[in-house]
C-alpha positions in Angstrom: -34.6 96.2 -68.2 -31.7 98.1 -66.6 -30.1 96.6 -63.5 -29.2 98.7 -60.5 -25.8 97.0 -60.4 -23.9 95.1 -63.1 -23.1 92.4 -60.5 -26.6 91.9 -59.4 -29.1 89.5 -61.0 -32.5 88.0 -60.1 -31.5 84.5 -61.0 -27.9 83.0 -60.9 -27.5 79.6 -62.4 -24.4 77.5 -61.7 -23.9 75.1 -64.6 -24.5 75.4 -68.4 -25.5 71.8 -69.2 -29.1 71.0 -70.5 -30.8 71.8 -67.1 -29.1 75.2 -66.5 -29.3 76.3 -70.1 -32.9 75.4 -70.6 -33.9 77.3 -67.4 -31.8 80.3 -68.4 -33.6 80.3 -71.8 -37.1 80.2 -70.2 -36.3 82.7 -67.5 -34.6 85.2 -69.8 -37.5 85.0 -72.2 -39.9 85.9 -69.4 -37.9 89.0 -68.5 -35.8 87.8 -65.6 -32.3 89.1 -65.2 -30.3 85.8 -65.5 -26.6 85.1 -65.1 -25.4 81.6 -66.0 -21.8 80.6 -65.0 -19.9 77.5 -65.9 -16.3 76.5 -65.2 -15.9 75.1 -68.7 -15.7 76.9 -72.1 -18.2 75.6 -74.6 -18.2 73.5 -76.7 -16.6 71.1 -74.2 -16.3 67.4 -73.9 -18.9 65.8 -71.7 -18.9 62.0 -70.9 -22.4 60.6 -71.6 -24.2 58.0 -73.6 -25.7 60.8 -75.6 -29.3 59.5 -76.2 -32.3 61.9 -76.3 -35.5 59.9 -75.8 -38.8 61.0 -77.3 -40.0 62.3 -73.9 -36.9 64.3 -73.5 -37.1 65.7 -77.1 -40.6 66.9 -76.3 -39.2 69.3 -73.6 -36.8 71.1 -76.0 -38.6 74.3 -77.2 -36.4 75.2 -80.0 -34.8 73.6 -83.1 -32.1 71.1 -82.3 -32.5 68.4 -84.9 -29.5 69.6 -87.0 -27.1 68.1 -84.4 -28.7 64.6 -84.4 -26.1 62.0 -85.2 -28.4 59.0 -85.7 -32.0 57.9 -84.9 -33.1 54.7 -83.2 -35.6 52.5 -84.9 -34.3 49.2 -83.5 -33.2 48.1 -80.0 -31.3 44.9 -79.6 -31.5 43.5 -76.1 -28.9 40.9 -75.1 -29.3 38.5 -72.2 -29.4 34.7 -72.5 -30.7 35.3 -76.0 -31.1 38.2 -78.3 -34.4 40.1 -78.4 -34.9 42.5 -81.3 -37.4 45.3 -80.9 -38.5 47.6 -83.8 -40.5 50.8 -84.2 -41.8 52.6 -87.2 -40.8 56.0 -85.9 -37.7 57.1 -84.0 -37.7 56.5 -80.3 -34.3 57.9 -79.4 -32.0 60.5 -81.0 -28.3 60.1 -80.8 -26.3 63.3 -80.1 -22.9 64.2 -78.7 -22.9 66.3 -75.6 -20.4 68.9 -76.8 -22.7 69.9 -79.7 -25.9 69.5 -77.8 -24.9 71.4 -74.7 -23.3 74.2 -76.8 -26.6 74.5 -78.8 -28.6 74.7 -75.5 -26.3 77.4 -74.1 -26.4 79.4 -77.3 -30.2 79.5 -77.2 -30.0 80.7 -73.6 -27.7 83.5 -74.6 -29.9 84.5 -77.6 -32.9 84.6 -75.2 -31.1 87.3 -73.2 -29.2 85.4 -70.4 -25.7 86.6 -69.5 -23.2 83.8 -69.9 -19.9 83.6 -68.1 -17.8 80.7 -69.3 -14.4 79.4 -67.9 -15.1 80.3 -64.3 -17.3 78.2 -61.9 -18.8 78.8 -58.5 -16.2 78.8 -55.7 -18.3 79.9 -52.6 -21.9 80.7 -51.8 -23.3 82.8 -49.0 -27.1 83.1 -48.5 -29.4 84.9 -46.1 -33.0 86.1 -46.1 -32.2 88.9 -48.6 -30.7 86.6 -51.3 -27.5 84.9 -52.3 -23.9 86.1 -52.9 -21.8 83.9 -55.2 -18.0 84.1 -55.5 -16.5 82.7 -58.7 -13.2 81.1 -59.1 -11.6 84.3 -60.4 -12.8 86.2 -57.3 -15.7 88.1 -58.8 -18.8 88.5 -56.6 -22.3 88.4 -57.9 -25.5 88.9 -55.9 -28.8 87.3 -56.7 -32.3 86.8 -55.5 -32.1 83.0 -56.1 -29.3 80.5 -56.9 -30.0 77.5 -59.1 -27.5 74.5 -58.8 -27.3 72.8 -62.2 -23.6 72.1 -61.9 -23.8 68.3 -62.2 -22.8 65.3 -60.1 -19.9 67.2 -58.4 -22.1 70.2 -57.6 -20.8 72.9 -55.3 -24.3 74.1 -54.7 -26.0 70.8 -53.7 -24.2 70.4 -50.3 -26.1 73.6 -49.2 -29.3 71.5 -49.1 -28.3 67.9 -48.9 -25.5 65.7 -47.4 -24.5 62.3 -48.6 -24.9 60.7 -52.0 -26.5 57.6 -53.6 -25.0 57.0 -57.0 -24.0 54.5 -59.6 -21.1 54.8 -62.1 -20.6 54.5 -65.8 -17.5 54.1 -68.1 -17.6 55.0 -71.7 -15.3 54.5 -74.7 -15.4 56.4 -78.0 -14.7 53.9 -80.7 -13.7 55.1 -84.1 -14.8 51.9 -85.9 -14.4 51.5 -89.7 -17.1 52.9 -91.9 -18.6 49.6 -92.8 -19.0 48.7 -89.1 -20.7 52.0 -88.4 -23.0 51.6 -91.3 -24.0 48.1 -90.1 -25.5 49.5 -86.8 -27.2 52.6 -88.2 -30.6 53.3 -86.7 -30.1 50.8 -84.0 -28.7 50.4 -80.5 -27.6 47.5 -78.4 -28.3 47.0 -74.7 -26.5 44.1 -73.0 -27.7 43.0 -69.6 -25.0 40.2 -69.3 -21.9 42.3 -69.3 -22.1 43.9 -65.8 -23.9 43.3 -62.5 -26.8 45.5 -61.5 -26.6 47.4 -64.8 -26.1 47.0 -68.5 -23.7 47.8 -71.4 -24.6 49.7 -74.5 -23.5 50.4 -78.0 -24.8 53.7 -79.4 -24.0 54.7 -83.0 -22.8 58.3 -83.7 -21.9 59.9 -87.0 -18.2 59.0 -87.0 -17.9 56.7 -84.0 -19.5 54.3 -81.6 -20.3 55.2 -78.0 -19.7 52.1 -76.0 -20.3 52.0 -72.3 -21.3 50.2 -69.2 -23.1 51.4 -66.2 -24.2 50.0 -62.8 -26.5 51.4 -60.2 -24.5 49.5 -57.5 -21.4 51.5 -56.5 -19.7 48.4 -55.1 -19.4 46.9 -58.6 -15.7 47.6 -59.5 -13.6 48.1 -61.5 -15.8 49.4 -64.3 -12.8 49.4 -66.7 -12.7 45.7 -66.8 -16.3 45.4 -67.6 -15.9 48.0 -70.4 -13.1 46.0 -71.8 -15.3 42.8 -71.7 -18.0 44.6 -73.7 -15.5 45.9 -76.3 -14.2 42.3 -76.8 -17.7 40.9 -76.9 -18.6 43.4 -79.7 -15.3 42.6 -81.5 -14.1 46.2 -81.3 -10.4 46.4 -81.7 -8.4 48.2 -79.0 -6.7 50.3 -81.6 -10.1 51.8 -82.6 -10.6 53.3 -79.1 -9.7 57.0 -79.1 -10.7 58.0 -75.6 -12.3 56.7 -72.4 -14.3 58.3 -69.6 -15.8 57.5 -66.2 -18.5 59.4 -64.5 -21.0 59.1 -61.6 -24.8 58.6 -61.9 -26.4 60.4 -58.9 -29.8 58.9 -58.2 -30.5 59.8 -54.6 -34.0 61.4 -55.1 -36.2 60.5 -52.3 -38.5 61.6 -49.5 -35.6 62.9 -47.4 -34.0 65.1 -50.1 -34.4 68.8 -50.5 -34.7 70.1 -54.0 -35.7 73.7 -53.3 -35.5 75.6 -50.1 -34.9 79.3 -49.1 -33.1 80.9 -52.0 -31.7 77.6 -53.5 -33.0 75.3 -56.2 -31.3 72.1 -57.5 -31.7 70.7 -61.0 -30.7 67.5 -62.8 -27.6 65.7 -61.6 -27.0 68.2 -58.8 -30.4 67.2 -57.5 -29.6 63.5 -57.9 -32.4 63.1 -60.4 -30.8 60.4 -62.6 -33.1 57.5 -63.5 -32.3 54.8 -60.8 -33.1 52.1 -63.3 -31.5 53.2 -66.5 -29.1 55.9 -65.2 -30.4 58.3 -67.9 -30.2 61.9 -66.8 -31.0 64.2 -69.7 -34.7 63.8 -69.4 -35.0 64.8 -65.8 -32.4 67.6 -66.3 -34.8 69.1 -68.9 -37.9 68.2 -66.8 -36.6 69.8 -63.6 -35.7 72.9 -65.5 -39.2 73.0 -67.1 -40.8 72.6 -63.7 -38.8 75.6 -62.4 -39.7 77.7 -65.4 -43.4 76.9 -64.6 -43.2 78.2 -61.0 -41.3 81.3 -62.3 -44.3 82.3 -64.5 -45.7 84.4 -61.7 -43.2 87.3 -61.4 -45.0 88.6 -58.3 -44.5 85.5 -56.3 -42.0 85.8 -53.4 -38.6 84.1 -54.0 -39.0 81.8 -51.0 -42.4 80.7 -52.4 -40.8 79.9 -55.7 -38.4 77.4 -54.2 -41.1 75.9 -52.0 -43.4 75.5 -55.0 -40.6 73.7 -56.9 -39.9 71.4 -54.0 -43.6 70.5 -53.9 -43.6 69.7 -57.7 -40.6 67.5 -57.5 -42.1 65.6 -54.6 -45.4 65.2 -56.4 -44.2 64.6 -59.9 -40.8 63.1 -59.8 -40.2 61.3 -56.5 -43.2 58.9 -56.9 -41.9 57.9 -60.3 -38.4 57.3 -59.0 -39.8 55.1 -56.2 -41.3 52.9 -59.0 -38.0 53.1 -60.9 -36.2 51.8 -57.8 -38.6 48.9 -57.5 -38.2 48.0 -61.2 -34.4 48.2 -60.8 -34.5 45.8 -57.8 -36.8 43.4 -59.6 -34.8 43.5 -62.8 -31.2 43.6 -61.6 -31.2 41.7 -58.3 -31.7 38.4 -60.1 -31.4 37.4 -63.8 -35.1 36.5 -63.9 -36.3 40.0 -65.0 -34.4 40.1 -68.3 -35.0 36.3 -68.9 -38.7 36.8 -68.4 -38.9 39.6 -71.0 -36.7 38.2 -73.6 -39.1 35.2 -73.9 -42.0 37.7 -74.4 -40.7 40.2 -77.0 -44.1 41.9 -77.5 -44.4 42.6 -73.8 -40.8 43.7 -73.8 -41.5 46.2 -76.5 -44.4 47.8 -74.7 -42.4 48.1 -71.5 -39.5 49.5 -73.5 -41.9 52.2 -74.8 -42.3 53.3 -71.2 -38.6 54.1 -71.0 -38.6 56.0 -74.2 -41.8 58.0 -74.1 -43.9 57.2 -71.0 -43.7 57.0 -67.2 -43.1 54.2 -64.8 -46.6 54.4 -63.5 -47.6 53.2 -67.1 -46.0 49.8 -66.4 -49.0 48.7 -64.4 -51.3 49.6 -67.3 -49.1 47.7 -69.7 -49.1 44.6 -67.5 -52.9 44.9 -67.1 -53.4 44.9 -70.9 -51.1 42.0 -71.3 -51.8 39.9 -68.3 -52.3 36.8 -70.3 -48.8 37.2 -71.9 -47.3 36.8 -68.4 -48.0 33.1 -68.7 -47.1 32.8 -72.4 -43.8 32.7 -74.1 -43.3 34.0 -77.6 -44.5 37.0 -79.6 
């Protein structure tokens, strides 16, 4: 398809992370004129735990397994005691975001999307006829629709929403010795004792450990001290730490938020779609892109109708889930009783953990219904 203007596209996407790249891939495949812009040049470092759950993996429509650094067969939960959960098949895949995001972006490019790296969005103007985007280098692009997939510090999101609700995370890359890395292969550690209203983790990668803490309560500070506590608790020497990061976890999805309106759509972190219990964001980044791709299937639908249809899907399919996740977070984090209750009932804990890896929060009620008698019984 030949465009009337080299600077005009049907869809402009701000942000080349998983959400923006997946949408660019789908939209370009379906014949849309797509421009994706990102202020970074790929591959780029992205602070993250770097875990792809089974349900997130199911949303990736092309080969990506070559970049997997490790697979999770065992989860060790730490609270008052240690609870070990085990699965016959992988429930989580360990990746690094520089490789994963680069692969996602390359697939979008191969599908036909135009990619502009090293220059992000500076200004947006919109009216009934479409959007005009000015990049940091001064270049202007016109589009029918603008998709904000530019993360927690989105420049597009303030066009639809004011105010934020977010937690925070701090991560260390630990170049542990080979024998220490080998000892934790195919497993991960989640520690609920290390930080209030959150947890710490140890995720094995090919040549290092990803060690981090997160809290859904923004008043819990300073995160650096909690991260240091976890490193000491895991007997990880300070000299092994090669870099540290901090980053926000936006989780303000709710009935008063706008996800699609007029000529604007928000995806992933820009939409505040982090899981309010776990802080995980890759799944809903991919899911929100998939929902947008679904409403784009009808090329004859008006652009305003596309954004309205996306808003409706998020309100119907994501917001009710996140309401349940907020409830779980309050029950689990507000007192130590939640973790203590589950660690004494490992079989029930394993079923509930399956919900986080491969199911939905609405499945928790079914799990409790099947295991009602275990609520009054301690042990496996």
